[in-house]
DOTI-748293 format. One line per 3 residues: number of its first residue (from 1); for each residue x, y, z of N, C-alpha, C, O. Coordinates in Angstrom, 1 decimal. Example, Ala and Ser with C-alpha at 12.3 -4.5 7.8 and 13.67 -1.06 7.14 Angstrom:
<atoms>
1) 13.2/-5.7/7.8/12.3/-4.5/7.8/13.2/-3.3/7.8/14.2/-3.3/8.5 | 12.8/-2.2/7.1/13.7/-1.1/7.1/12.9/0.0/7.9/13.4/1.1/8.0
</atoms>
This chain:
<atoms>
1) 37.7/70.9/175.6/38.3/69.9/174.8/39.6/70.4/174.3/39.7/71.5/173.8 | 40.7/69.6/174.4/42.0/70.0/173.9/42.2/69.5/172.5/41.9/68.3/172.2 | 42.7/70.3/171.6/43.0/69.9/170.2/44.4/70.5/169.9/45.1/71.1/170.7
4) 44.8/70.2/168.6/46.1/70.7/168.2/46.0/71.2/166.7/45.1/70.6/166.0 | 46.8/72.1/166.3/46.9/72.5/164.9/48.3/73.0/164.7/49.1/73.3/165.6 | 48.7/73.1/163.4/50.0/73.6/163.0/49.9/75.1/162.7/49.2/75.5/161.9
7) 50.7/75.9/163.5/50.7/77.3/163.3/51.7/77.7/162.2/51.4/78.7/161.5 | 52.7/77.0/162.0/53.7/77.2/161.0/54.5/75.9/160.9/54.4/75.0/161.7 | 55.4/75.9/159.9/56.2/74.7/159.7/57.0/74.4/160.9/57.8/75.3/161.3
10) 56.9/73.3/161.5/57.7/72.9/162.7/57.1/73.5/164.0/57.8/73.3/165.1 | 56.0/74.1/164.0/55.4/74.6/165.3/53.9/74.2/165.4/53.1/74.5/164.5 | 53.6/73.4/166.4/52.3/73.0/166.7/51.7/73.7/167.9/52.4/74.1/168.8
13) 50.4/74.0/167.9/49.7/74.6/169.0/48.8/73.5/169.6/48.1/72.8/169.0 | 49.0/73.3/171.0/48.1/72.5/171.7/47.2/73.4/172.5/47.6/74.1/173.4 | 45.9/73.3/172.2/45.0/74.4/172.7/43.6/73.9/173.2/43.1/72.8/172.8
16) 43.1/74.7/174.1/41.7/74.5/174.6/41.1/75.9/174.8/41.8/76.9/174.7 | 39.8/75.9/175.1/39.2/77.2/175.4/38.6/77.1/176.8/38.0/76.1/177.2 | 38.7/78.2/177.6/38.2/78.2/178.9/37.0/79.2/178.9/37.2/80.4/178.6
19) 35.8/78.8/179.3/34.7/79.7/179.3/34.7/80.7/180.5/35.0/80.3/181.6 | 34.4/81.9/180.2/34.3/83.0/181.2/32.8/83.4/181.1/32.4/84.2/180.3 | 31.9/82.8/182.0/30.5/83.0/181.9/30.1/84.5/181.8/30.5/85.3/182.5
22) 29.3/84.7/180.7/28.8/86.1/180.5/29.7/86.9/179.6/29.4/88.0/179.2 | 30.9/86.4/179.3/31.9/87.2/178.6/32.4/86.5/177.3/32.8/87.2/176.4 | 32.5/85.2/177.3/33.0/84.5/176.2/34.0/83.4/176.6/33.8/82.8/177.7
25) 35.0/83.1/175.7/36.0/82.1/176.0/37.4/82.7/175.8/37.5/83.6/175.0 | 38.3/82.2/176.5/39.7/82.6/176.3/40.5/81.3/175.9/40.5/80.3/176.6 | 41.2/81.4/174.8/42.1/80.2/174.4/43.2/80.0/175.4/43.7/81.0/176.1
28) 43.6/78.8/175.6/44.8/78.5/176.4/45.7/77.6/175.6/45.4/76.5/175.2 | 46.8/78.1/175.2/47.7/77.5/174.3/49.1/77.1/174.9/49.6/77.8/175.7 | 49.6/76.0/174.5/51.0/75.6/174.6/51.5/75.3/173.2/50.7/75.2/172.3
31) 52.8/75.3/173.1/53.4/75.2/171.8/54.5/74.1/171.7/55.3/74.0/172.7 | 54.6/73.4/170.6/55.7/72.5/170.4/56.6/73.0/169.3/56.0/73.2/168.1 | 57.9/73.2/169.5/58.8/73.5/168.4/59.6/72.3/168.1/60.4/71.8/168.9
34) 59.4/71.8/166.9/60.1/70.6/166.5/61.5/70.9/166.0/61.8/72.1/165.5 | 62.4/70.0/166.1/63.8/70.2/165.6/64.7/69.2/166.3/64.3/68.3/167.0 | 66.0/69.4/166.2/67.0/68.5/166.8/66.9/68.4/168.3/67.1/67.4/168.9
37) 66.4/69.6/168.9/66.2/69.6/170.4/64.8/70.2/170.6/64.7/71.4/170.9 | 63.8/69.4/170.5/62.4/69.9/170.6/62.1/70.6/171.9/62.6/70.2/173.0 | 61.3/71.7/171.8/60.9/72.5/172.9/59.4/72.5/173.1/58.7/72.7/172.1
40) 59.0/72.4/174.3/57.6/72.6/174.7/57.5/73.9/175.4/58.2/74.1/176.4 | 56.6/74.8/174.9/56.4/76.1/175.6/55.1/76.0/176.5/54.0/75.9/175.9 | 55.3/75.9/177.8/54.3/75.8/178.8/53.6/74.4/178.7/53.8/73.6/177.7
43) 52.8/74.0/179.7/52.4/72.6/179.8/50.9/72.5/180.1/50.5/71.5/180.7 | 50.1/73.5/179.7/48.6/73.3/179.8/48.1/73.6/181.2/48.9/73.7/182.1 | 46.8/73.7/181.3/46.2/73.9/182.6/46.1/72.7/183.5/46.1/71.6/183.0
46) 46.2/72.9/184.8/46.2/71.8/185.8/44.9/71.0/185.6/45.0/69.8/185.7 | 43.8/71.6/185.4/42.5/70.9/185.4/42.4/70.0/184.2/41.5/69.1/184.1 | 43.2/70.2/183.2/43.2/69.4/181.9/44.4/68.7/181.7/44.7/68.3/180.5
49) 45.2/68.4/182.7/46.6/67.8/182.5/46.5/66.5/181.8/47.4/66.2/181.0 | 45.5/65.6/182.2/45.5/64.3/181.6/45.2/64.4/180.1/45.8/63.7/179.2 | 44.2/65.2/179.7/43.8/65.3/178.3/45.0/66.0/177.6/45.2/65.7/176.4
52) 45.6/67.0/178.2/46.7/67.7/177.6/47.8/66.6/177.2/48.3/66.7/176.1 | 48.1/65.7/178.1/49.2/64.7/177.8/48.7/63.9/176.6/49.6/63.5/175.8 | 47.5/63.5/176.5/47.0/62.7/175.4/47.2/63.4/174.1/47.7/62.8/173.2
55) 46.8/64.7/174.1/46.9/65.4/172.8/48.4/65.7/172.5/48.8/65.6/171.3 | 49.2/66.0/173.5/50.6/66.2/173.3/51.2/65.0/172.7/52.1/65.1/171.8 | 50.9/63.8/173.1/51.4/62.6/172.5/51.1/62.4/171.1/51.8/61.7/170.3
58) 50.0/63.0/170.6/49.6/62.9/169.2/50.5/63.9/168.4/50.5/63.7/167.1 | 51.2/64.8/169.0/52.0/65.8/168.3/53.5/65.4/168.4/54.2/65.6/167.4 | 53.9/64.9/169.6/55.3/64.5/169.7/55.3/63.5/170.9/54.5/63.5/171.8
61) 56.3/62.6/170.8/56.5/61.7/171.9/57.2/62.5/173.0/58.3/63.0/172.8 | 56.6/62.6/174.2/57.2/63.4/175.3/58.7/62.9/175.6/59.5/63.7/176.1 | 59.0/61.7/175.3/60.4/61.3/175.5/61.4/62.0/174.6/62.6/62.0/174.8
64) 60.9/62.5/173.4/61.8/63.2/172.5/62.0/64.7/172.9/62.9/65.3/172.3 | 61.2/65.2/173.8/61.4/66.6/174.2/62.7/66.8/174.9/63.1/65.9/175.7 | 63.4/67.9/174.7/64.6/68.2/175.4/64.5/69.4/176.3/65.2/69.5/177.3
67) 63.5/70.3/176.0/63.4/71.5/176.8/61.9/71.9/177.0/61.0/71.6/176.2 | 61.6/72.4/178.2/60.3/73.1/178.4/60.7/74.6/178.7/61.5/74.9/179.6 | 60.1/75.5/177.9/60.2/76.9/178.2/59.0/77.3/179.0/57.9/77.3/178.5
70) 59.2/77.5/180.3/58.1/77.9/181.2/58.0/79.4/181.2/58.8/80.1/181.8 | 57.0/80.0/180.6/56.9/81.4/180.5/56.6/82.0/181.8/57.1/83.1/182.1 | 55.7/81.4/182.6/55.5/81.8/184.0/54.7/80.7/184.7/54.5/79.6/184.1
73) 54.4/80.9/185.9/53.9/79.8/186.8/52.4/79.8/187.1/52.0/79.1/188.1 | 51.6/80.5/186.3/50.2/80.4/186.6/49.6/79.0/186.3/50.3/78.2/185.6 | 48.5/78.7/186.9/47.9/77.4/186.8/47.6/76.9/185.4/47.5/75.7/185.2
76) 47.4/77.8/184.5/47.1/77.4/183.1/48.4/77.2/182.3/48.3/77.0/181.1 | 49.5/77.2/182.9/50.8/77.0/182.2/51.6/75.9/182.8/52.6/75.4/182.1 | 51.3/75.3/183.9/52.1/74.4/184.6/51.5/73.0/184.8/52.0/72.2/185.6
79) 50.3/72.8/184.1/49.5/71.6/184.4/50.2/70.2/184.4/50.2/69.5/185.3 | 50.9/70.0/183.2/51.6/68.7/183.0/53.0/68.7/183.4/53.7/67.7/183.1 | 53.5/69.8/183.9/55.0/69.9/184.2/55.5/68.8/185.1/56.5/68.2/184.7
82) 54.9/68.4/186.2/55.5/67.4/187.0/55.5/66.0/186.3/56.5/65.3/186.4 | 54.4/65.7/185.6/54.4/64.4/184.9/55.5/64.4/183.8/56.1/63.3/183.6 | 55.6/65.4/183.0/56.6/65.4/182.0/58.1/65.3/182.5/58.9/64.5/182.0
85) 58.3/65.9/183.7/59.7/65.8/184.3/59.9/64.3/184.8/61.0/63.8/184.7 | 58.8/63.7/185.3/58.9/62.4/185.8/59.1/61.4/184.7/59.8/60.4/184.9 | 58.5/61.6/183.6/58.5/60.6/182.4/59.8/60.7/181.7/60.3/59.8/181.1
88) 60.4/61.9/181.6/61.6/62.2/180.8/62.7/62.7/181.6/62.8/63.9/181.8 | 63.6/61.9/182.0/64.7/62.4/182.9/65.7/63.3/182.3/66.5/63.9/183.0 | 65.7/63.4/180.9/66.7/64.3/180.3/66.0/65.7/179.9/66.7/66.5/179.4
91) 64.8/65.8/180.3/64.1/67.0/180.0/64.5/68.1/181.0/64.6/67.9/182.2 | 64.8/69.3/180.4/65.2/70.5/181.3/64.3/71.6/181.1/63.6/71.7/180.0 | 64.2/72.5/182.1/63.3/73.7/182.1/64.1/75.0/181.9/65.0/75.2/182.6
94) 63.6/75.8/180.9/64.2/77.1/180.8/63.2/78.1/181.4/62.0/78.2/181.0 | 63.6/78.8/182.4/62.7/79.8/183.0/63.6/80.8/183.8/64.8/80.8/183.7 | 62.9/81.6/184.7/63.6/82.6/185.4/63.7/82.2/186.9/63.1/81.3/187.4
97) 64.6/83.0/187.5/64.9/82.8/189.0/63.6/82.9/189.7/63.3/82.2/190.7 | 62.8/83.9/189.4/61.5/84.2/190.1/60.5/83.0/189.9/59.8/82.7/190.8 | 60.5/82.5/188.7/59.6/81.3/188.5/60.0/80.1/189.4/59.1/79.5/190.0
100) 61.3/79.9/189.5/61.8/78.8/190.3/61.3/79.1/191.8/60.9/78.2/192.5 | 61.4/80.3/192.2/61.1/80.7/193.6/59.6/80.5/193.8/59.2/79.9/194.9 | 58.7/80.8/192.9/57.3/80.6/193.0/57.0/79.2/193.1/56.2/78.7/193.9
103) 57.6/78.4/192.2/57.3/77.0/192.1/57.7/76.3/193.4/57.1/75.2/193.8 | 58.7/76.8/194.1/59.2/76.2/195.3/58.1/76.1/196.4/58.3/75.4/197.4 | 57.1/77.0/196.3/56.0/77.0/197.3/55.0/75.9/197.1/54.2/75.7/198.0
106) 55.0/75.2/195.9/54.0/74.2/195.7/54.6/72.9/195.1/54.4/71.8/195.6 | 55.4/73.0/194.0/56.0/71.9/193.4/57.5/72.2/193.0/57.7/72.6/191.8 | 58.4/72.2/193.9/59.8/72.6/193.7/60.4/72.0/192.4/60.2/70.8/192.2
109) 61.1/72.8/191.6/61.7/72.3/190.4/63.1/71.7/190.8/63.8/72.3/191.7 | 63.5/70.6/190.2/64.9/70.1/190.4/65.9/71.0/189.8/66.0/71.2/188.6 | 66.7/71.6/190.7/67.6/72.7/190.3/68.7/72.2/189.3/69.2/73.0/188.5
112) 69.0/70.9/189.3/70.0/70.4/188.3/69.4/70.3/186.9/70.1/70.0/186.0 | 68.1/70.5/186.8/67.4/70.4/185.5/66.8/71.8/185.1/66.0/71.8/184.2 | 67.3/72.8/185.7/66.8/74.2/185.4/67.9/75.0/184.7/69.1/74.9/185.0
115) 67.5/75.7/183.6/68.4/76.7/183.0/67.8/78.0/183.2/66.7/78.3/182.6 | 68.4/78.9/184.0/67.9/80.2/184.2/68.3/81.2/183.1/69.4/81.2/182.6 | 67.3/82.1/182.8/67.5/83.0/181.7/66.8/84.3/182.1/65.8/84.3/182.9
118) 67.3/85.4/181.6/66.7/86.8/181.8/66.4/87.4/180.4/67.0/87.1/179.4 | 65.5/88.3/180.4/65.1/89.0/179.1/66.4/89.6/178.5/67.2/90.2/179.2 | 66.5/89.4/177.2/67.7/89.9/176.5/68.7/88.9/176.2/69.5/89.0/175.3
121) 68.7/87.8/177.0/69.7/86.7/176.8/69.3/85.8/175.8/68.1/85.6/175.5 | 70.2/85.1/175.1/70.0/84.2/174.0/70.3/82.8/174.5/71.1/82.5/175.4 | 69.6/81.8/173.9/69.7/80.4/174.3/69.5/79.6/173.0/68.5/79.7/172.3
124) 70.5/78.8/172.7/70.5/77.9/171.5/70.0/76.5/171.8/70.5/75.9/172.7 | 69.0/76.1/171.1/68.5/74.7/171.2/68.5/74.1/169.8/67.6/74.4/169.0 | 69.5/73.2/169.6/69.6/72.6/168.2/69.8/73.7/167.2/70.9/74.4/167.2
127) 68.9/73.8/166.2/69.1/74.7/165.1/68.3/76.0/165.3/68.1/76.8/164.4 | 67.9/76.3/166.6/67.2/77.6/166.9/68.0/78.4/167.9/68.6/77.8/168.8 | 67.9/79.7/167.8/68.4/80.6/168.8/67.2/81.3/169.3/66.5/82.0/168.6
130) 66.9/81.2/170.6/65.8/81.8/171.3/66.3/83.0/172.1/67.2/82.9/172.9 | 65.7/84.2/171.9/66.0/85.4/172.6/64.9/85.7/173.6/63.8/85.9/173.2 | 65.3/85.7/174.9/64.3/85.9/175.9/63.7/87.3/175.8/64.5/88.3/175.6
133) 62.4/87.5/176.0/61.7/88.8/175.9/60.8/89.0/177.0/60.0/88.0/177.4 | 60.8/90.1/177.6/59.8/90.5/178.6/58.6/91.2/177.8/58.8/92.3/177.3 | 57.5/90.6/177.7/56.4/91.2/176.9/55.9/92.5/177.5/56.1/92.8/178.7
136) 55.3/93.4/176.7/54.9/94.7/177.2/53.8/94.6/178.2/53.7/95.5/179.1 | 53.0/93.5/178.2/51.9/93.4/179.1/52.0/91.9/179.7/52.2/91.0/179.0 | 51.7/91.8/181.0/51.8/90.5/181.7/51.0/90.6/183.0/50.7/91.7/183.5
139) 50.7/89.4/183.5/50.0/89.4/184.8/50.8/88.7/185.9/50.4/88.7/187.1 | 52.0/88.3/185.6/52.9/87.6/186.5/54.3/88.2/186.3/54.8/88.1/185.2 | 54.9/88.6/187.4/56.2/89.3/187.2/57.3/88.4/186.7/58.4/88.9/186.2
142) 57.1/87.1/186.8/58.1/86.1/186.3/58.0/86.0/184.7/58.9/85.3/184.2 | 57.0/86.5/184.1/56.7/86.3/182.7/57.9/86.6/181.8/58.5/87.7/181.9 | 58.3/85.6/181.0/59.4/85.8/180.0/59.0/84.9/178.8/59.0/83.7/178.9
145) 58.8/85.6/177.7/58.6/84.9/176.4/59.9/84.9/175.6/60.9/85.1/176.2 | 59.8/84.7/174.3/61.0/84.7/173.5/60.7/84.8/172.0/59.6/84.6/171.6 | 61.7/85.2/171.3/61.7/85.3/169.8/62.6/84.2/169.3/63.7/84.0/169.7
148) 62.0/83.5/168.3/62.7/82.3/167.7/63.3/82.8/166.4/62.5/83.2/165.5 | 64.6/82.7/166.2/65.2/83.2/165.0/64.9/82.4/163.8/65.0/82.8/162.7 | 64.6/81.1/164.0/64.4/80.2/162.9/63.1/80.5/162.2/63.0/80.6/161.0
151) 62.0/80.6/163.0/60.7/80.8/162.4/60.3/82.3/162.4/59.4/82.7/161.6 | 61.0/83.1/163.1/60.6/84.5/163.3/59.5/84.7/164.2/58.9/85.8/164.3 | 59.0/83.7/164.9/57.9/83.8/165.8/58.2/84.4/167.1/59.3/84.2/167.7
154) 57.3/85.2/167.6/57.3/85.8/168.9/56.4/85.0/169.8/55.2/85.0/169.5 | 56.9/84.4/170.9/56.1/83.7/171.8/55.9/84.7/173.0/56.8/84.9/173.8 | 54.7/85.2/173.1/54.4/86.4/173.9/53.8/86.1/175.3/53.4/87.0/176.0
157) 53.6/84.8/175.6/52.9/84.4/176.9/51.5/85.0/176.9/50.9/84.9/175.8 | 51.1/85.6/178.0/49.7/86.1/178.0/49.4/87.4/177.2/48.3/87.7/176.9 | 50.5/88.1/176.9/50.4/89.3/176.1/49.7/89.1/174.8/50.0/88.1/174.1
160) 48.8/89.9/174.4/48.0/89.9/173.1/46.8/88.9/173.2/46.2/88.7/172.2 | 46.6/88.4/174.4/45.4/87.5/174.6/44.1/88.3/174.3/44.1/89.5/174.3 | 43.0/87.5/174.1/41.7/88.1/173.9/40.6/87.2/174.4/40.7/86.0/174.4
163) 39.6/87.8/174.9/38.3/87.1/175.2/37.5/87.1/174.0/37.2/88.2/173.5 | 37.1/85.9/173.5/36.4/85.8/172.2/35.1/85.0/172.4/34.8/84.4/173.4 | 34.2/85.1/171.4/33.0/84.3/171.3/33.4/82.9/170.9/32.7/81.9/171.3
166) 34.4/82.7/170.0/34.9/81.4/169.6/36.3/81.6/169.1/36.7/82.7/168.7 | 37.1/80.6/169.2/38.5/80.7/168.9/38.8/79.9/167.6/38.9/78.7/167.6 | 39.1/80.6/166.5/39.6/79.9/165.3/41.0/79.5/165.4/41.6/79.8/166.4
169) 41.6/78.9/164.4/43.0/78.5/164.5/43.9/79.7/164.0/45.1/79.7/164.2 | 43.3/80.7/163.3/44.0/81.8/162.8/43.4/83.1/163.3/42.2/83.3/163.0 | 44.1/83.9/163.9/43.5/85.2/164.4/43.0/86.1/163.3/42.2/87.0/163.5
172) 43.6/85.9/162.1/43.2/86.7/160.9/41.7/86.4/160.6/41.1/87.2/159.8 | 41.1/85.3/161.1/39.7/85.0/160.8/38.8/85.8/161.7/37.6/85.7/161.5 | 39.3/86.5/162.7/38.5/87.3/163.5/38.3/88.7/162.9/39.1/89.2/162.2
175) 37.1/89.3/163.1/36.8/90.6/162.6/37.7/91.6/163.3/38.1/91.3/164.5 | 37.9/92.8/162.7/38.6/93.8/163.4/38.0/94.2/164.7/38.7/94.4/165.7 | 36.7/94.3/164.7/36.0/94.7/166.0/36.1/93.6/167.1/36.4/93.9/168.2
178) 35.9/92.3/166.7/36.0/91.3/167.7/37.4/91.2/168.2/37.6/91.0/169.5 | 38.4/91.3/167.4/39.8/91.2/167.9/40.1/92.3/168.8/40.6/92.1/169.9 | 39.8/93.6/168.4/40.1/94.7/169.2/39.4/94.7/170.6/40.0/94.9/171.6
181) 38.0/94.5/170.5/37.3/94.4/171.8/37.7/93.3/172.7/37.8/93.5/173.9 | 38.0/92.1/172.1/38.5/91.0/172.9/39.8/91.2/173.5/40.0/90.8/174.7 | 40.7/91.8/172.8/42.1/92.1/173.3/42.0/93.2/174.4/42.7/93.1/175.4
184) 41.3/94.3/174.1/41.2/95.3/175.1/40.6/94.8/176.4/41.1/95.1/177.5 | 39.5/94.0/176.3/38.9/93.5/177.5/39.8/92.6/178.2/39.9/92.7/179.5 | 40.5/91.7/177.5/41.5/90.8/178.2/42.6/91.6/178.9/43.0/91.3/180.0
187) 43.1/92.6/178.2/44.2/93.4/178.8/43.7/94.1/180.1/44.5/94.2/181.1 | 42.5/94.7/180.1/42.0/95.3/181.3/41.8/94.4/182.5/41.9/94.7/183.6 | 41.4/93.1/182.1/41.2/92.1/183.1/42.5/91.5/183.6/42.7/91.3/184.8
190) 43.4/91.2/182.7/44.6/90.4/183.0/45.7/91.3/183.6/46.6/90.9/184.3 | 45.7/92.6/183.1/46.8/93.5/183.6/46.1/94.9/183.9/46.3/95.9/183.2 | 45.4/94.9/185.0/44.7/96.2/185.4/45.6/97.3/185.7/45.2/98.5/185.7
193) 46.9/97.0/185.9/47.9/98.1/186.2/48.1/99.0/184.9/48.7/100.0/185.0 | 47.6/98.5/183.8/47.7/99.3/182.6/47.0/100.7/182.7/47.4/101.7/182.1 | 46.0/100.7/183.6/45.3/102.0/183.8/46.1/103.0/184.5/45.8/104.2/184.6
196) 47.2/102.6/185.1/48.1/103.5/185.8/49.5/103.7/185.2/50.3/104.4/185.7 | 49.7/103.1/184.0/51.0/103.1/183.4/51.2/104.4/182.7/50.3/105.1/182.2 | 52.5/104.8/182.6/52.9/106.0/181.9/52.8/105.7/180.4/53.3/104.7/179.9
199) 52.0/106.6/179.6/51.8/106.3/178.2/53.1/106.2/177.4/53.2/105.4/176.5 | 54.0/107.1/177.7/55.3/107.1/176.9/56.1/105.8/177.2/56.7/105.2/176.3 | 56.0/105.3/178.4/56.7/104.0/178.8/56.1/102.9/178.1/56.8/102.0/177.5
202) 54.7/102.8/178.0/54.1/101.7/177.3/54.4/101.8/175.8/54.6/100.8/175.2 | 54.4/103.0/175.2/54.6/103.2/173.8/56.0/102.6/173.5/56.2/102.0/172.4 | 57.0/102.9/174.4/58.4/102.4/174.1/58.4/100.9/174.1/59.1/100.2/173.3
205) 57.6/100.3/175.0/57.6/98.8/175.1/56.9/98.2/173.8/57.4/97.3/173.2 | 55.9/98.9/173.4/55.2/98.4/172.1/56.1/98.6/170.9/56.1/97.8/170.0 | 56.9/99.7/170.9/57.8/99.9/169.8/58.9/98.8/169.7/59.4/98.4/168.7
208) 59.2/98.2/170.9/60.2/97.2/170.9/59.7/95.9/170.2/60.5/95.3/169.5 | 58.4/95.6/170.3/57.8/94.6/169.6/57.7/94.9/168.1/58.0/94.1/167.2 | 57.3/96.1/167.8/57.2/96.6/166.4/58.6/96.5/165.7/58.7/96.0/164.6
211) 59.7/96.9/166.4/61.0/96.8/165.8/61.4/95.3/165.6/62.3/95.1/164.7 | 60.9/94.4/166.3/61.2/93.0/166.2/60.7/92.4/164.9/61.3/91.5/164.3 | 59.6/93.0/164.4/59.0/92.5/163.1/58.8/91.0/163.1/59.3/90.3/162.3
214) 58.0/90.5/164.1/57.8/89.1/164.2/57.0/88.5/162.9/56.1/89.2/162.4 | 57.4/87.4/162.5/56.7/86.7/161.3/55.4/86.1/161.8/54.5/85.9/161.0 | 55.3/85.9/163.1/54.2/85.2/163.7/54.1/85.6/165.2/55.2/85.6/165.8
217) 52.9/85.9/165.7/52.8/86.1/167.1/52.0/85.0/167.7/50.9/84.7/167.3 | 52.6/84.3/168.7/52.0/83.2/169.3/51.8/83.5/170.8/52.7/83.4/171.6 | 50.6/83.9/171.1/50.2/84.2/172.5/49.6/83.0/173.1/49.0/82.1/172.5
220) 49.7/83.0/174.5/49.1/81.9/175.2/47.5/81.9/175.2/46.9/80.9/175.4 | 47.0/83.1/174.8/45.5/83.3/174.9/44.9/84.0/173.7/44.0/84.7/173.8 | 45.5/83.6/172.5/45.0/84.1/171.2/45.3/83.1/170.1/46.4/82.5/170.2
223) 44.4/82.9/169.2/44.8/82.0/168.0/46.1/82.6/167.4/46.4/83.8/167.5 | 46.8/81.7/166.7/48.1/82.1/166.1/47.8/83.3/165.1/46.9/83.3/164.4 | 48.7/84.3/165.2/48.5/85.6/164.5/49.6/85.8/163.5/50.8/85.9/164.0
226) 49.4/85.9/162.2/50.5/86.2/161.3/51.1/87.6/161.6/50.4/88.4/162.1 | 52.3/87.7/161.2/53.0/89.0/161.5/52.4/90.2/160.9/52.6/91.3/161.4 | 51.6/90.0/159.8/50.9/91.1/159.2/49.9/91.8/160.1/49.4/92.8/159.8
229) 49.5/91.1/161.2/48.6/91.6/162.2/49.2/92.3/163.3/48.5/92.9/164.2 | 50.5/92.4/163.3/51.2/93.0/164.5/50.7/94.4/164.9/50.5/94.7/166.0 | 50.5/95.2/163.8/50.1/96.6/164.1/48.7/96.6/164.8/48.5/97.4/165.7
232) 47.8/95.7/164.4/46.5/95.6/165.0/46.6/95.2/166.4/45.9/95.7/167.3 | 47.5/94.2/166.7/47.7/93.7/168.1/48.2/94.8/169.0/47.8/95.0/170.1 | 49.2/95.6/168.5/49.8/96.7/169.2/48.8/97.8/169.5/48.8/98.4/170.6
235) 48.0/98.1/168.5/47.0/99.1/168.7/46.0/98.8/169.7/45.5/99.7/170.5 | 45.6/97.5/169.9/44.7/97.1/170.9/45.3/97.4/172.3/44.6/97.9/173.2 | 46.6/97.0/172.5/47.2/97.2/173.7/47.4/98.7/174.0/47.2/99.2/175.2
238) 47.6/99.5/173.0/47.8/100.9/173.2/46.5/101.6/173.7/46.5/102.6/174.4 | 45.3/101.0/173.3/44.0/101.5/173.7/43.6/101.1/175.1/42.7/101.7/175.7 | 44.2/100.0/175.6/43.8/99.5/176.9/43.8/100.4/178.1/42.9/100.5/178.9
241) 44.9/101.3/178.2/44.9/102.1/179.4/43.8/103.1/179.6/43.4/103.5/180.7 | 43.1/103.5/178.5/42.0/104.5/178.5/40.7/103.8/178.4/39.6/104.4/178.4 | 40.7/102.4/178.3/39.4/101.7/178.2/38.8/101.6/179.6/39.4/101.9/180.6
244) 37.5/101.2/179.6/36.8/101.1/180.9/37.4/100.0/181.7/37.6/98.9/181.3 | 37.8/100.3/183.0/38.4/99.2/183.8/37.4/98.1/184.1/36.2/98.3/184.1 | 38.0/96.9/184.1/37.2/95.7/184.4/36.8/95.7/185.9/37.6/95.9/186.8
247) 35.5/95.5/186.1/34.9/95.3/187.5/34.1/94.0/187.5/33.1/93.9/186.7 | 34.5/93.0/188.2/33.9/91.7/188.2/32.5/91.8/189.0/32.3/92.7/189.7 | 31.7/90.7/188.8/30.5/90.6/189.5/30.7/90.6/191.0/31.6/90.0/191.5
250) 29.8/91.3/191.7/29.9/91.2/193.2/28.9/90.2/193.8/28.3/89.4/193.0 | 28.8/90.2/195.1/27.9/89.1/195.7/26.5/89.2/195.2/25.8/88.2/195.0 | 26.0/90.4/195.1/24.6/90.6/194.7/24.4/90.0/193.3/23.4/89.3/193.0
253) 25.3/90.2/192.4/25.3/89.7/191.0/25.4/88.1/191.1/24.7/87.4/190.3 | 26.2/87.6/191.9/26.4/86.2/192.1/25.0/85.5/192.5/24.6/84.5/192.0 | 24.4/86.1/193.5/23.1/85.6/194.0/22.1/85.7/192.9/21.2/84.8/192.8
256) 22.1/86.7/192.1/21.1/86.8/191.0/21.4/85.7/190.0/20.4/85.1/189.5 | 22.6/85.4/189.7/23.0/84.4/188.7/22.5/83.0/189.3/22.0/82.2/188.5 | 22.8/82.8/190.6/22.4/81.5/191.2/20.9/81.3/191.2/20.4/80.2/191.0
259) 20.2/82.4/191.4/18.7/82.3/191.4/18.2/82.0/190.0/17.3/81.2/189.9 | 18.8/82.5/189.0/18.4/82.2/187.6/18.7/80.8/187.3/18.0/80.1/186.5 | 19.8/80.3/187.8/20.2/78.9/187.5/19.3/77.9/188.2/19.0/76.8/187.6
262) 18.9/78.2/189.4/18.1/77.2/190.2/16.6/77.4/190.0/15.9/76.4/190.1 | 16.2/78.6/189.6/14.7/78.8/189.3/13.9/78.8/190.6/14.5/78.7/191.7 | 12.6/79.0/190.5/11.8/79.1/191.7/11.9/77.8/192.6/12.0/76.7/192.1
265) 11.9/78.0/193.9/12.0/76.9/194.8/10.6/76.5/195.3/10.5/75.6/196.1
</atoms>
């Protein structure tokens, strides 16, 4: 089920949870930044695109949107993108050259409606200046989040996500143990390359976020986190490289699960 809540003044979260059997749930978030030129950050999962549009309409009239910031092209980020572009001819997409290339293999983006951006570059939308950021951890090389100067929020895409037993609206409502274990597990699953990364290089990337001092961290896969939690979020990522690598169920485990589900024949 998709719902919405206000993460901060002028910022709504459109969210659902996706079950990972045997492990918990992972939040899937998109965000609406209200203002003179409203921005939608990602467009929900493909499998929930109709419900996503219904809930989005309760937050903003899609005709009022001016920009979609597409953090990357995974299926949980591009669900309603074609419909939004079809409904709103003035809507434009902010994304990277690589995202455009990936989308060209399935649903090509109209190039006259694309604004290409790279990490470090700034982009002004109405009363906000958005600075593109490559998060320290990602699962798609096209990933580009941003820092919003108006709210102080960091939109981190998949970075800082967590597998949880339940997803509150505020990450501060999670216990220290649940947050850390959920984030470390997610990082090892979503970015297995962390087990091979140079520790000093990762520390430098994490320091870049620390120096940013975000007022709010808005991850695609974590409840909204106040800036006071930033050190906890960074500590979880710092612990991921030495955590136990994720190994998914194999065929024998699948057959055992199916046998439990179907029972004696």
